C-alpha positions in Angstrom: -6.4 -19.0 11.1 -8.7 -18.5 8.1 -10.9 -16.2 10.1 -8.1 -13.9 11.3 -7.6 -10.4 10.0 -4.1 -11.3 8.8 -5.6 -14.1 6.7 -8.2 -11.8 5.1 -5.5 -9.3 4.3 -3.3 -12.0 2.8 -6.3 -13.3 0.8 -7.1 -9.8 -0.5 -3.5 -9.2 -1.5 -3.5 -12.3 -3.6 -6.9 -11.6 -5.1 -6.0 -8.1 -6.3 -2.7 -9.4 -7.8 -3.9 -12.7 -9.3 -7.6 -12.5 -10.0 -8.5 -10.5 -13.2 -12.1 -10.5 -11.9 -11.2 -8.7 -8.7 -12.3 -5.0 -8.6 -8.8 -3.8 -7.9 -6.9 -6.1 -10.3 -6.3 -3.2 -12.7 -4.4 -1.3 -10.0 -2.3 -4.3 -9.0 -2.0 -7.4 -11.2 -2.6 -5.6 -14.4 0.3 -3.3 -13.6 2.6 -6.2 -12.9 2.4 -6.2 -9.1 2.9 -9.7 -8.0 2.9 -11.7 -4.7 6.3 -13.5 -4.2 6.3 -17.2 -4.5 7.1 -17.7 -0.8 4.0 -15.7 0.2 1.6 -17.9 -1.9 1.4 -19.8 1.5 -0.3 -17.9 4.3 2.0 -19.4 6.9 5.1 -17.8 5.2 3.3 -14.5 4.9 2.4 -14.6 8.6 5.9 -15.7 9.6 7.4 -12.7 7.8 4.8 -10.0 8.7 3.6 -11.2 12.1 0.4 -10.2 13.7 -1.2 -7.0 12.4 -0.7 -4.2 14.9 -3.9 -2.4 15.8 -5.0 0.3 13.3 -2.3 -0.8 10.8 -2.6 -1.8 7.1 -0.4 -3.8 4.8 1.7 -1.4 2.8 4.3 -1.8 0.0 7.3 0.5 0.6 7.9 0.8 -3.1 4.4 1.1 -4.5 5.6 -0.2 -7.9 7.2 -3.2 -6.2 5.9 -6.6 -5.5 4.4 -8.0 -2.3 7.5 -9.6 -0.7 9.2 -9.5 2.7 11.7 -6.6 2.1 9.0 -4.4 0.4 6.1 -4.7 2.9 5.4 -3.3 6.3 2.5 -2.7 8.6 1.7 1.0 8.3 -0.8 3.6 9.6 -3.4 4.8 7.2 -1.6 8.2 7.2 1.7 6.5 6.2 0.0 4.6 3.5 -1.8 7.6 2.1 1.6 9.3 1.7 2.9 6.3 -0.2 0.5 6.2 -3.2 1.0 6.7 -6.9 -1.6 9.5 -7.0 -0.1 11.4 -4.1 1.0 14.7 -5.6 3.2 15.6 -2.6 6.1 13.2 -2.1 6.1 11.4 1.2 9.2 13.3 2.4 7.5 16.6 2.0 4.3 15.4 3.6 6.4 14.1 6.5 7.7 17.6 7.3 4.5 19.6 6.6 1.6 18.2 8.6 -1.3 17.2 6.4 -4.4 19.3 6.9 -2.5 22.5 7.7 -3.1 25.5 5.5 0.6 25.3 4.3 0.2 21.7 3.2 -3.1 22.5 1.4 -1.5 25.5 -0.4 1.4 23.5 -1.6 -0.8 20.6 -2.7 -3.1 22.9 -4.7 0.0 24.6 -6.3 1.5 21.2 -7.4 -1.9 19.9 -8.7 -2.2 23.0 -10.8 1.1 22.2 -12.5 0.5 18.5 -13.2 0.4 17.2 -16.7 -2.6 15.2 -17.7 
């Protein structure tokens, strides 16, 4: 299974959390994001997550939480983009105002203008 998409996703998850030389380590491992002990084995990760549905990515429900069964899901890119630390519009608002609409863009610009840096 080492050539499967799921294996590559699992491998990438572990690298960004555990390898200080990984380009994304500062966003994950350095922030304290960990891979649970059970998921150190690919077989356990696959048992819990199953096959990746088409066009879905691995997503942590709580973006400050670890990679573990109750905090991970397969999500669309749109769902994942709403669930990011740098998203200035909370996911619940983005869910009711379609992204890309003038209203969404107006609110997003207004919120960005008020952010503290």
